[in-house]
C-alpha positions, 0 to 999 in steps of 0.5 A, a space after each residue: 500500500 502507498 499511503 499519502 500524508 498531507 500536512 496542515 494547510 494553515 490557510 493555504 487551501 490552494 496549496 493543499 489542493 496542489 499537494 493532493 493532486 500530486 499524491 493522487 495523480 503523480 505519486 499514485 497513492 492508494 489513500 491520502 490522509 490530511 493531518 490538519 484539524 480544520 476543514 481545508 481538505 473538504 474545501 479543496 476537494 469540493 473546489 476540485 470536484 466542481 472544476 471536474 464536473 460542474 456546479 453540482 459535484 454530488 452523486 445526485 448531480 452525477 445521476 441527473 447529468 447521466 440521465 440527461 446524457 443518456 437521452 440526448 448526449 453525443 458520444 464526445 459528451 458521454 466520454 467526457 462525462 465518464 472520465 470526469 466522474 472517474 476523476 471525481 470518484 478518485 477524490 474519495 481517496 482523500 480523507 481527513 482525521 476524525 473531527 476534534 483531536 481524535 486519532 485514527 489507527 492504520 495498518 501499514 503492512 503489518 505495522 501499526 500506525 497512530 495518526 493524530 494532529 497534535 502529538 502532545 495528545 498521544 497517551 501511553 496506550 497510543 505509544 505502546 501499541 504503535 510502530 509509527 506515530 504520525 502527527 500534523 502539528 509541527 513547524 517543519 518535516 521531522 522523522 525521528 526514531 525513539 527506541 523501537 518507534 518512529 515519530 514523523 510529520 510531513 510539516 505544514 503544506 507551506 513548509 520548506 521541503 515538506 508538506 507531503 509524505 508517502 509511506 510505501 510498504 512494498 519492500 521489507 521495510 517501510 519507505 518514507 519519502 517527503 516532498 514539498 507542495 510542488 512535488 519536489 522530493 526532499 528526502 527518502 529513507 527506510 524506517 527499520 523496525 521490528 515486525 513484532 506487533 506491540 499489542 496489549 490485551 486487557 481483561 482476563 486471559 
């Protein structure tokens, strides 16, 4: 799996849109997660979808337009519609963290990753269970190994040499690549870690 990470937009919705475009269409990630704690990704996605399909980018709008084209659309119009809708549906690969300061858990290969906006809200249970602790809030890109765990952030969208990261588990170790908002790669490294799962079982054994 190739998992994309988008740093906080800090108001730069246009930059966030360019970063998301890079992840979907150049880096070819399977999914991308926005690590900000605002609605910038939703704004970027709606704007992008409207550029693709017009003023109503909803599923209902797509079905209405499909009905009209089925009755009187030309071959070229139908072909354009199908391509635009495929591109619109691809936007579903872009996700935000849960609302508020909630964290989410992802499996990257057989490694556990905790994703959160503010690493200061990580608790002992989070740290114990995870191989990767991925957060959004930070001044710049950072990758740091502490013990058997990796802490990392792509940095804000407008940070020098950062804003975007890709995690790829195709190799034995996870490969991390960091890019700036224009898609220029600034660093890449393998995140060596134990494959043993760090899981705590609570309750009676």
